[in-house]
N, CA, C and O atoms as a MOPAC input file, in Angstrom:
PM7 MOZYME 1SCF
protein

 N     21.31000 1   -78.56800 1   -65.87900 1
 C     22.30600 1   -79.20100 1   -65.03400 1
 C     21.97000 1   -80.68900 1   -64.93100 1
 O     20.82000 1   -81.07000 1   -64.71300 1
 N     22.98000 1   -81.49900 1   -65.09100 1
 C     22.80400 1   -82.93800 1   -64.99500 1
 C     22.54300 1   -83.34000 1   -63.54500 1
 O     23.01500 1   -82.69200 1   -62.61100 1
 N     21.78700 1   -84.41600 1   -63.37700 1
 C     21.45000 1   -84.92600 1   -62.05800 1
 C     22.07500 1   -86.29400 1   -61.86400 1
 O     22.06100 1   -87.13000 1   -62.76800 1
 N     22.62100 1   -86.51600 1   -60.68400 1
 C     23.18900 1   -87.80700 1   -60.31100 1
 C     22.38500 1   -88.34800 1   -59.13200 1
 O     22.16600 1   -87.64400 1   -58.14700 1
 N     21.95100 1   -89.59500 1   -59.23700 1
 C     21.23000 1   -90.26600 1   -58.15700 1
 C     22.24600 1   -90.95200 1   -57.24800 1
 O     23.13100 1   -91.66400 1   -57.72300 1
 N     22.11500 1   -90.73800 1   -55.95700 1
 C     22.95000 1   -91.42100 1   -54.96300 1
 C     22.03800 1   -92.15900 1   -53.99500 1
 O     21.11300 1   -91.57200 1   -53.43400 1
 N     22.29700 1   -93.42900 1   -53.80400 1
 C     21.55000 1   -94.18400 1   -52.80400 1
 C     22.37200 1   -94.13500 1   -51.52600 1
 O     23.22600 1   -94.98600 1   -51.27400 1
 N     22.09400 1   -93.13200 1   -50.74300 1
 C     22.78300 1   -92.94000 1   -49.46900 1
 C     22.05200 1   -91.84800 1   -48.70400 1
 O     21.09300 1   -91.25400 1   -49.19700 1
 N     22.51800 1   -91.60100 1   -47.50700 1
 C     21.90100 1   -90.57000 1   -46.68600 1
 C     22.35300 1   -89.19100 1   -47.14000 1
 O     23.53500 1   -88.94900 1   -47.38800 1
 N     21.39600 1   -88.31300 1   -47.24000 1
 C     21.67500 1   -86.90600 1   -47.52800 1
 C     22.39200 1   -86.32300 1   -46.31000 1
 O     22.09500 1   -86.72400 1   -45.18400 1
 N     23.32400 1   -85.39400 1   -46.49900 1
 C     23.96800 1   -84.78400 1   -45.33600 1
 C     22.91800 1   -84.21800 1   -44.37100 1
 O     22.04500 1   -83.44800 1   -44.77000 1
 N     23.01600 1   -84.60700 1   -43.11500 1
 C     21.99200 1   -84.26900 1   -42.12400 1
 C     21.87700 1   -82.77100 1   -41.85700 1
 O     20.81000 1   -82.29100 1   -41.47400 1
 N     22.95700 1   -82.03500 1   -42.05400 1
 C     22.93900 1   -80.60900 1   -41.74300 1
 C     22.49500 1   -79.72100 1   -42.90400 1
 O     22.58100 1   -78.49600 1   -42.81900 1
 N     22.02000 1   -80.33600 1   -43.98600 1
 C     21.54500 1   -79.57600 1   -45.15600 1
 C     20.02200 1   -79.70400 1   -45.23400 1
 O     19.50900 1   -80.82000 1   -45.32300 1
 N     19.28700 1   -78.58600 1   -45.20200 1
 C     17.82400 1   -78.66000 1   -45.31200 1
 C     17.38700 1   -79.37200 1   -46.59900 1
 O     18.06700 1   -79.29600 1   -47.62200 1
 N     16.26700 1   -80.05100 1   -46.53500 1
 C     15.76600 1   -80.84800 1   -47.66000 1
 C     15.51400 1   -80.02400 1   -48.92200 1
 O     15.63800 1   -80.54900 1   -50.02900 1
 N     15.16600 1   -78.75600 1   -48.77800 1
 C     14.85000 1   -77.95000 1   -49.96400 1
 C     16.06900 1   -77.25900 1   -50.57000 1
 O     15.93300 1   -76.51700 1   -51.54200 1
 N     17.25500 1   -77.48900 1   -50.01200 1
 C     18.47800 1   -76.91800 1   -50.57100 1
 C     19.07300 1   -77.90400 1   -51.56500 1
 O     19.42900 1   -79.01500 1   -51.17100 1
 N     19.19500 1   -77.54200 1   -52.83700 1
 C     19.86400 1   -78.44900 1   -53.77400 1
 C     21.34700 1   -78.58300 1   -53.43000 1
 O     21.98500 1   -77.64000 1   -52.96300 1
 N     21.87300 1   -79.77900 1   -53.67500 1
 C     23.28500 1   -80.05600 1   -53.43300 1
 C     23.95300 1   -80.29500 1   -54.77600 1
 O     23.48300 1   -81.09500 1   -55.58500 1
 N     25.06200 1   -79.58800 1   -55.00700 1
 C     25.81800 1   -79.71200 1   -56.25300 1
 C     27.17100 1   -80.36500 1   -55.98000 1
 O     27.70100 1   -80.29500 1   -54.87100 1
 N     27.71200 1   -80.99600 1   -57.01100 1
 C     29.01300 1   -81.66400 1   -56.93000 1
 C     29.75300 1   -81.38300 1   -58.23100 1
 O     29.15500 1   -81.37800 1   -59.30600 1
 N     31.07000 1   -81.14800 1   -58.12500 1
 C     31.86100 1   -80.83700 1   -59.32300 1
 C     33.33600 1   -81.13300 1   -59.08200 1
 O     33.76800 1   -81.33400 1   -57.94700 1
 N     34.10400 1   -81.15500 1   -60.18100 1
 C     35.54800 1   -81.36900 1   -60.06600 1
 C     36.32000 1   -80.11000 1   -59.65500 1
 O     37.54300 1   -80.15400 1   -59.52100 1
 N     35.63000 1   -79.00600 1   -59.45800 1
 C     36.28900 1   -77.76600 1   -59.02800 1
 C     35.43600 1   -77.10700 1   -57.95100 1
 O     34.25300 1   -77.42700 1   -57.83000 1
 N     36.00700 1   -76.19400 1   -57.16500 1
 C     35.24500 1   -75.55700 1   -56.07900 1
 C     33.96300 1   -74.89400 1   -56.58000 1
 O     33.90600 1   -74.36300 1   -57.68900 1
 N     32.93800 1   -74.94100 1   -55.73000 1
 C     31.61100 1   -74.43900 1   -56.06800 1
 C     31.17900 1   -73.32500 1   -55.11900 1
 O     31.80200 1   -73.07600 1   -54.08700 1
 N     30.09000 1   -72.66600 1   -55.50500 1
 C     29.50400 1   -71.60500 1   -54.70100 1
 C     28.25500 1   -72.13000 1   -54.00600 1
 O     27.50700 1   -72.93000 1   -54.56800 1
 N     28.04100 1   -71.67400 1   -52.78400 1
 C     26.84500 1   -72.03300 1   -52.04300 1
 C     26.92100 1   -71.48300 1   -50.63400 1
 O     27.97200 1   -71.01900 1   -50.19300 1
 N     25.79500 1   -71.53900 1   -49.92800 1
 C     25.78300 1   -71.09500 1   -48.54500 1
 C     26.56200 1   -72.06100 1   -47.65200 1
 O     27.03100 1   -71.68600 1   -46.57800 1
 N     26.69200 1   -73.30300 1   -48.10500 1
 C     27.50800 1   -74.29300 1   -47.39700 1
 C     28.31500 1   -75.05200 1   -48.44300 1
 O     27.75200 1   -75.55800 1   -49.41300 1
 N     29.61800 1   -75.13400 1   -48.25400 1
 C     30.48200 1   -75.86600 1   -49.19300 1
 C     31.36500 1   -76.82300 1   -48.39400 1
 O     31.65800 1   -76.59000 1   -47.22100 1
 N     31.78000 1   -77.89800 1   -49.05000 1
 C     32.65700 1   -78.87600 1   -48.41100 1
 C     33.28000 1   -79.77100 1   -49.46900 1
 O     32.89800 1   -79.74200 1   -50.63900 1
 N     34.24600 1   -80.56600 1   -49.03400 1
 C     34.84300 1   -81.58600 1   -49.88600 1
 C     34.42300 1   -82.94300 1   -49.33700 1
 O     34.33900 1   -83.14600 1   -48.12600 1
 N     34.16100 1   -83.86700 1   -50.25800 1
 C     33.69900 1   -85.18400 1   -49.83800 1
 C     34.07300 1   -86.25800 1   -50.83800 1
 O     34.99100 1   -86.09200 1   -51.64100 1
 N     33.34500 1   -87.36400 1   -50.77600 1
 C     33.60000 1   -88.50400 1   -51.65900 1
 C     33.48000 1   -88.08900 1   -53.12400 1
 O     32.65100 1   -87.25200 1   -53.48200 1
 N     34.31900 1   -88.68700 1   -53.95400 1
 C     34.28500 1   -88.40400 1   -55.39400 1
 C     33.00800 1   -88.97500 1   -56.00200 1
 O     32.71600 1   -90.16300 1   -55.86000 1
 N     32.26400 1   -88.13000 1   -56.67000 1
 C     31.11200 1   -88.54600 1   -57.48800 1
 C     31.40600 1   -88.06900 1   -58.90800 1
 O     31.71200 1   -88.86200 1   -59.79800 1
 N     31.30300 1   -86.75200 1   -59.09400 1
 C     31.69500 1   -86.10600 1   -60.34500 1
 C     32.93300 1   -85.25400 1   -60.07200 1
 O     33.52300 1   -84.66800 1   -60.98100 1
 N     33.29400 1   -85.20400 1   -58.83700 1
 C     34.41600 1   -84.45600 1   -58.29400 1
 C     34.31300 1   -84.53700 1   -56.78900 1
 O     33.45200 1   -85.24200 1   -56.26300 1
 N     35.17700 1   -83.82700 1   -56.08900 1
 C     35.15200 1   -83.88700 1   -54.62000 1
 C     34.55600 1   -82.62900 1   -53.99000 1
 O     34.44200 1   -82.55000 1   -52.76700 1
 N     34.17500 1   -81.64900 1   -54.80500 1
 C     33.67600 1   -80.38400 1   -54.27600 1
 C     32.15200 1   -80.38100 1   -54.25600 1
 O     31.49800 1   -80.73700 1   -55.23700 1
 N     31.60800 1   -79.97300 1   -53.11900 1
 C     30.15800 1   -79.94100 1   -52.91400 1
 C     29.73000 1   -78.55600 1   -52.47500 1
 O     30.49600 1   -77.82200 1   -51.85100 1
 N     28.49200 1   -78.20400 1   -52.80900 1
 C     27.89300 1   -76.96000 1   -52.33000 1
 C     26.39700 1   -77.17600 1   -52.18300 1
 O     25.77100 1   -77.85900 1   -52.99400 1
 N     25.83700 1   -76.59100 1   -51.14700 1
 C     24.39100 1   -76.58400 1   -50.94400 1
 C     23.92100 1   -75.13900 1   -51.04800 1
 O     24.55600 1   -74.22400 1   -50.52400 1
 N     22.80100 1   -74.95200 1   -51.72900 1
 C     22.30600 1   -73.60600 1   -52.00800 1
 C     20.94000 1   -73.40600 1   -51.35900 1
 O     20.02000 1   -74.20000 1   -51.55600 1
 N     20.82700 1   -72.33500 1   -50.58400 1
 C     19.56600 1   -71.95100 1   -49.94900 1
 C     18.70200 1   -71.24700 1   -51.00300 1
 O     19.04800 1   -70.15000 1   -51.43900 1
 N     17.59300 1   -71.85400 1   -51.41600 1
 C     16.79000 1   -71.25000 1   -52.48000 1
 C     16.18100 1   -69.89700 1   -52.10700 1
 O     15.76900 1   -69.14300 1   -52.98800 1
 N     16.12300 1   -69.58700 1   -50.82000 1
 C     15.53100 1   -68.31400 1   -50.38800 1
 C     16.54700 1   -67.17700 1   -50.31200 1
 O     16.16100 1   -66.02600 1   -50.11100 1
 N     17.81900 1   -67.47400 1   -50.46600 1
 C     18.86200 1   -66.45900 1   -50.34200 1
 C     18.97700 1   -65.63200 1   -51.62600 1
 O     18.84500 1   -66.16700 1   -52.72700 1
 N     19.22000 1   -64.35000 1   -51.48300 1
 C     19.30200 1   -63.46400 1   -52.64300 1
 C     20.48900 1   -63.78100 1   -53.56300 1
 O     20.45300 1   -63.44500 1   -54.74700 1
 N     21.53400 1   -64.42000 1   -53.03600 1
 C     22.71000 1   -64.73600 1   -53.83500 1
 C     22.59000 1   -66.07100 1   -54.58000 1
 O     23.43100 1   -66.38900 1   -55.42100 1
 N     21.57300 1   -66.83200 1   -54.28000 1
 C     21.45200 1   -68.17800 1   -54.85200 1
 C     21.37600 1   -68.22400 1   -56.37500 1
 O     22.00000 1   -69.10500 1   -56.96700 1
 N     20.64700 1   -67.32500 1   -57.04700 1
 C     20.65700 1   -67.38000 1   -58.51800 1
 C     22.06300 1   -67.25400 1   -59.10200 1
 O     22.40000 1   -67.94200 1   -60.06600 1
 N     22.87700 1   -66.38300 1   -58.52500 1
 C     24.25300 1   -66.23800 1   -58.98900 1
 C     25.08800 1   -67.47500 1   -58.68500 1
 O     25.90500 1   -67.89200 1   -59.50500 1
 N     24.88400 1   -68.06600 1   -57.49900 1
 C     25.59200 1   -69.30100 1   -57.15200 1
 C     25.23800 1   -70.41400 1   -58.12400 1
 O     26.11400 1   -71.14600 1   -58.58500 1
 N     23.95600 1   -70.54100 1   -58.43300 1
 C     23.51000 1   -71.57500 1   -59.36600 1
 C     24.14900 1   -71.37400 1   -60.73500 1
 O     24.63200 1   -72.32600 1   -61.34700 1
 N     24.15000 1   -70.13700 1   -61.20800 1
 C     24.75600 1   -69.83100 1   -62.50900 1
 C     26.24000 1   -70.19800 1   -62.52700 1
 O     26.71400 1   -70.83000 1   -63.47100 1
 N     26.96400 1   -69.80500 1   -61.49400 1
 C     28.40000 1   -70.10900 1   -61.43500 1
 C     28.64600 1   -71.61700 1   -61.32600 1
 O     29.58400 1   -72.13800 1   -61.92900 1
 N     27.81600 1   -72.30600 1   -60.56900 1
 C     27.98700 1   -73.75500 1   -60.43700 1
 C     27.73400 1   -74.46500 1   -61.76300 1
 O     28.42200 1   -75.43100 1   -62.09300 1
 N     26.75500 1   -73.99200 1   -62.51700 1
 C     26.52300 1   -74.56300 1   -63.85000 1
 C     27.74200 1   -74.31900 1   -64.74300 1
 O     28.14500 1   -75.20500 1   -65.49700 1
 N     28.31500 1   -73.14500 1   -64.66300 1
 C     29.53100 1   -72.83700 1   -65.44000 1
 C     30.70300 1   -73.71600 1   -65.01300 1
 O     31.58300 1   -74.01400 1   -65.82100 1
 N     30.71900 1   -74.12800 1   -63.75800 1
 C     31.79300 1   -74.97300 1   -63.23400 1
 C     31.50000 1   -76.46400 1   -63.39000 1
 O     32.11800 1   -77.30000 1   -62.73000 1
 N     30.54800 1   -76.79000 1   -64.27300 1
 C     30.24900 1   -78.18600 1   -64.60500 1
 C     29.70400 1   -78.97200 1   -63.41700 1
 O     29.99400 1   -80.16000 1   -63.27500 1
 N     28.92100 1   -78.32200 1   -62.56500 1
 C     28.33600 1   -79.00200 1   -61.40900 1
 C     27.18300 1   -79.90700 1   -61.82700 1
 O     26.47200 1   -79.63100 1   -62.79300 1
 N     27.01800 1   -80.97700 1   -61.09000 1
 C     25.86600 1   -81.87100 1   -61.20700 1
 C     25.06200 1   -81.72200 1   -59.92000 1
 O     25.62400 1   -81.52200 1   -58.84300 1
 N     23.75100 1   -81.82000 1   -60.04300 1
 C     22.92900 1   -81.84400 1   -58.83200 1
 C     22.88900 1   -83.27600 1   -58.31800 1
 O     22.68600 1   -84.21500 1   -59.08800 1
 N     23.08100 1   -83.43800 1   -57.01900 1
 C     23.03800 1   -84.75300 1   -56.39600 1
 C     21.66500 1   -84.93500 1   -55.76300 1
 O     21.22600 1   -84.10800 1   -54.96300 1
 N     20.98800 1   -86.02500 1   -56.12600 1
 C     19.70000 1   -86.36700 1   -55.52300 1
 C     19.92600 1   -87.61400 1   -54.67900 1
 O     20.32400 1   -88.66300 1   -55.18500 1
 N     19.66300 1   -87.47900 1   -53.38600 1
 C     19.85700 1   -88.58700 1   -52.45600 1
 C     18.55300 1   -89.33700 1   -52.28400 1
 O     17.51400 1   -88.73600 1   -52.01100 1
 N     18.60500 1   -90.66100 1   -52.44600 1
 C     17.44500 1   -91.51000 1   -52.26400 1
 C     17.78400 1   -92.65600 1   -51.32900 1
 O     18.92900 1   -93.10600 1   -51.26500 1
 N     16.77800 1   -93.12300 1   -50.60400 1
 C     16.94200 1   -94.35500 1   -49.85100 1
 C     16.82200 1   -95.51100 1   -50.84200 1
 O     16.35000 1   -95.32100 1   -51.96300 1
 N     17.24200 1   -96.69200 1   -50.43800 1
 C     17.11500 1   -97.85900 1   -51.31700 1
 C     15.64500 1   -98.09900 1   -51.65600 1
 O     15.32200 1   -98.47800 1   -52.78200 1
 N     14.76300 1   -97.88100 1   -50.69700 1
 C     13.32700 1   -98.08000 1   -50.92500 1
 C     12.80100 1   -97.08600 1   -51.96200 1
 O     12.04200 1   -97.46400 1   -52.85400 1
 N     13.20000 1   -95.82500 1   -51.84900 1
 C     12.76600 1   -94.81500 1   -52.82300 1
 C     13.29400 1   -95.14900 1   -54.21200 1
 O     12.56200 1   -95.04700 1   -55.19700 1
 N     14.55700 1   -95.54500 1   -54.29600 1
 C     15.15100 1   -95.88700 1   -55.59100 1
 C     14.44900 1   -97.08900 1   -56.19500 1
 O     14.17700 1   -97.10700 1   -57.39600 1
 N     14.15200 1   -98.09100 1   -55.38600 1
 C     13.45900 1   -99.28300 1   -55.88100 1
 C     12.08500 1   -98.91800 1   -56.42000 1
 O     11.69500 1   -99.36700 1   -57.49800 1
 N     11.35700 1   -98.10800 1   -55.67500 1
 C     10.02100 1   -97.68300 1   -56.09800 1
 C     10.07700 1   -96.92100 1   -57.42600 1
 O      9.28000 1   -97.18500 1   -58.32600 1
 N     11.01300 1   -95.98300 1   -57.54800 1
 C     11.12000 1   -95.19900 1   -58.77700 1
 C     11.60400 1   -96.05300 1   -59.94900 1
 O     11.15600 1   -95.87300 1   -61.08200 1
 N     12.51900 1   -96.98200 1   -59.67100 1
 C     13.01200 1   -97.86200 1   -60.73100 1
 C     11.89900 1   -98.75800 1   -61.25100 1
 O     11.74500 1   -98.91500 1   -62.46200 1
 N     11.12500 1   -99.34300 1   -60.35400 1
 C     10.02600 1  -100.21000 1   -60.77900 1
 C      8.99100 1   -99.44500 1   -61.58800 1
 O      8.47200 1   -99.95100 1   -62.58300 1
 N      8.69500 1   -98.23400 1   -61.16100 1
 C      7.74300 1   -97.41100 1   -61.90900 1
 C      8.29400 1   -97.09300 1   -63.30300 1
 O      7.55100 1   -97.11700 1   -64.28400 1
 N      9.57100 1   -96.79900 1   -63.39000 1
 C     10.20800 1   -96.53100 1   -64.68100 1
 C     10.06700 1   -97.74200 1   -65.61400 1
 O      9.67700 1   -97.59500 1   -66.77200 1
 N     10.38600 1   -98.93800 1   -65.10100 1
 C     10.28600 1  -100.14200 1   -65.92400 1
 C      8.82700 1  -100.46500 1   -66.26000 1
 O      8.53000 1  -100.90100 1   -67.37200 1
 N      7.91700 1  -100.25000 1   -65.30200 1
 C      6.49300 1  -100.53100 1   -65.54900 1
 C      5.96600 1   -99.67600 1   -66.69800 1
 O      5.24400 1  -100.17400 1   -67.56200 1
 N      6.32200 1   -98.39700 1   -66.71100 1
 C      5.83800 1   -97.46900 1   -67.72600 1
 C      6.56200 1   -97.65100 1   -69.05800 1
 O      5.92400 1   -97.67400 1   -70.11000 1
 N      7.88000 1   -97.78000 1   -69.02200 1
 C      8.67800 1   -97.77300 1   -70.24700 1
 C      8.98100 1   -99.14600 1   -70.84100 1
 O      9.22100 1   -99.26200 1   -72.04300 1
 N      8.97100 1  -100.17100 1   -70.01600 1
 C      9.31900 1  -101.52000 1   -70.47400 1
 C      8.38300 1  -102.54700 1   -69.83800 1
 O      8.82100 1  -103.35900 1   -69.02200 1
 N      7.10400 1  -102.51800 1   -70.20200 1
 C      6.15000 1  -103.40500 1   -69.53100 1
 C      6.47400 1  -104.89700 1   -69.67600 1
 O      6.18200 1  -105.67100 1   -68.76500 1
 N      7.06100 1  -105.31300 1   -70.78100 1
 C      7.40200 1  -106.72900 1   -70.94200 1
 C      8.49500 1  -107.14800 1   -69.96500 1
 O      8.44600 1  -108.23600 1   -69.39300 1
 N      9.47300 1  -106.27800 1   -69.78300 1
 C     10.54000 1  -106.56300 1   -68.81000 1
 C      9.97300 1  -106.50700 1   -67.39600 1
 O     10.29000 1  -107.35100 1   -66.55700 1
 N      9.12800 1  -105.50100 1   -67.13700 1
 C      8.55600 1  -105.33100 1   -65.80200 1
 C      7.81600 1  -106.58100 1   -65.34900 1
 O      7.90500 1  -106.97300 1   -64.18500 1
 N      7.08200 1  -107.20900 1   -66.26900 1
 C      6.30100 1  -108.39100 1   -65.89700 1
 C      7.18400 1  -109.57000 1   -65.51100 1
 O      6.70500 1  -110.51900 1   -64.89000 1
 N      8.45800 1  -109.52700 1   -65.86600 1
 C      9.37500 1  -110.63500 1   -65.56300 1
 C     10.28900 1  -110.35400 1   -64.37300 1
 O     11.08800 1  -111.21100 1   -63.99500 1
 N     10.18400 1  -109.17300 1   -63.78300 1
 C     11.05600 1  -108.82100 1   -62.66500 1
 C     10.56100 1  -109.51800 1   -61.40100 1
 O      9.39600 1  -109.39700 1   -61.02200 1
 N     11.45600 1  -110.23900 1   -60.76800 1
 C     11.16500 1  -110.92400 1   -59.50300 1
 C     11.89100 1  -110.18000 1   -58.39700 1
 O     13.07700 1  -110.41200 1   -58.16300 1
 N     11.18300 1  -109.28600 1   -57.71400 1
 C     11.83600 1  -108.46200 1   -56.70600 1
 C     12.15500 1  -109.23000 1   -55.42500 1
 O     12.79300 1  -108.68100 1   -54.52700 1
 N     11.73100 1  -110.47100 1   -55.32600 1
 C     12.15300 1  -111.27800 1   -54.17500 1
 C     13.57300 1  -111.80200 1   -54.38900 1
 O     14.22400 1  -112.25400 1   -53.44800 1
 N     14.04700 1  -111.73700 1   -55.63900 1
 C     15.40300 1  -112.15800 1   -55.98200 1
 C     16.33800 1  -110.95800 1   -55.81100 1
 O     16.17900 1  -109.94600 1   -56.49300 1
 N     17.30700 1  -111.06800 1   -54.90600 1
 C     18.22600 1  -109.95500 1   -54.61000 1
 C     19.01000 1  -109.51600 1   -55.84200 1
 O     19.29900 1  -108.32900 1   -55.99700 1
 N     19.36100 1  -110.46400 1   -56.72900 1
 C     20.07400 1  -110.08600 1   -57.95500 1
 C     19.18600 1  -109.25100 1   -58.86500 1
 O     19.65600 1  -108.29400 1   -59.48000 1
 N     17.90200 1  -109.60600 1   -58.95900 1
 C     16.96600 1  -108.80200 1   -59.76300 1
 C     16.84400 1  -107.40200 1   -59.17900 1
 O     16.86000 1  -106.41400 1   -59.91500 1
 N     16.72300 1  -107.31500 1   -57.85400 1
 C     16.63100 1  -106.00200 1   -57.21000 1
 C     17.83200 1  -105.14000 1   -57.57900 1
 O     17.68800 1  -103.99100 1   -57.99700 1
 N     19.01600 1  -105.71400 1   -57.41600 1
 C     20.24300 1  -104.97600 1   -57.70200 1
 C     20.29300 1  -104.54600 1   -59.16200 1
 O     20.62500 1  -103.39700 1   -59.45300 1
 N     19.96600 1  -105.45200 1   -60.08800 1
 C     20.01500 1  -105.12500 1   -61.51800 1
 C     18.99900 1  -104.05000 1   -61.88700 1
 O     19.29500 1  -103.16800 1   -62.69400 1
 N     17.80300 1  -104.11900 1   -61.30200 1
 C     16.76900 1  -103.11800 1   -61.58300 1
 C     17.23600 1  -101.74100 1   -61.13200 1
 O     17.16000 1  -100.77300 1   -61.88800 1
 N     17.71400 1  -101.66000 1   -59.90500 1
 C     18.13600 1  -100.36600 1   -59.36700 1
 C     19.35800 1   -99.84300 1   -60.11400 1
 O     19.38700 1   -98.67500 1   -60.50300 1
 N     20.36200 1  -100.68600 1   -60.32000 1
 C     21.57400 1  -100.23500 1   -61.01000 1
 C     21.28000 1   -99.82300 1   -62.44600 1
 O     21.83700 1   -98.83800 1   -62.93100 1
 N     20.41100 1  -100.56400 1   -63.13300 1
 C     20.05300 1  -100.20300 1   -64.50100 1
 C     19.33100 1   -98.87000 1   -64.56600 1
 O     19.60400 1   -98.05200 1   -65.44400 1
 N     18.41500 1   -98.65000 1   -63.64300 1
 C     17.67700 1   -97.39800 1   -63.60300 1
 C     18.61300 1   -96.23300 1   -63.29900 1
 O     18.53600 1   -95.18700 1   -63.94400 1
 N     19.50500 1   -96.41400 1   -62.30800 1
 C     20.43900 1   -95.34200 1   -61.96500 1
 C     21.36400 1   -95.04400 1   -63.12200 1
 O     21.60800 1   -93.88100 1   -63.44200 1
 N     21.88800 1   -96.09500 1   -63.76000 1
 C     22.78200 1   -95.89700 1   -64.90500 1
 C     22.06400 1   -95.11200 1   -65.99700 1
 O     22.64600 1   -94.20700 1   -66.59400 1
 N     20.81500 1   -95.44900 1   -66.25900 1
 C     20.03300 1   -94.75600 1   -67.27300 1
 C     19.79600 1   -93.29400 1   -66.87600 1
 O     19.93100 1   -92.39300 1   -67.70300 1
 N     19.44300 1   -93.06600 1   -65.61400 1
 C     19.18000 1   -91.70300 1   -65.12500 1
 C     20.44500 1   -90.85200 1   -65.10900 1
 O     20.38000 1   -89.65000 1   -65.36700 1
 N     21.58900 1   -91.45300 1   -64.81300 1
 C     22.82100 1   -90.69000 1   -64.64000 1
 C     23.57900 1   -90.46000 1   -65.94000 1
 O     24.69000 1   -89.93000 1   -65.91100 1
 N     23.01400 1   -90.84200 1   -67.07100 1
 C     23.70900 1   -90.62800 1   -68.34700 1
 C     23.58000 1   -89.19000 1   -68.79200 1
 O     24.10100 1   -88.82000 1   -69.84400 1

């Protein structure tokens, strides 16, 4: 299942260990809702301890669901910098994180790469 990074707050009423899926068609889960368009407007959260969850996961994969990973801007920045440090050391050495444009480009580039 493809993963999409979102820099925003995770829904407060969904436990941290429940994966959240998004798709262009209705999904299965212990909690479902409609929200902002990402890959679609349909969302589902799955309780990993529930006996029905393996079936929900299978059906959501069949329905072209993506898993949504919510990060704070700080978490995204940290992961993006680590990605550039490991994979592109020459670029990493030139990143000026005190420059707001550099920050934005680093995070957006990392997210674009991750969300492909």
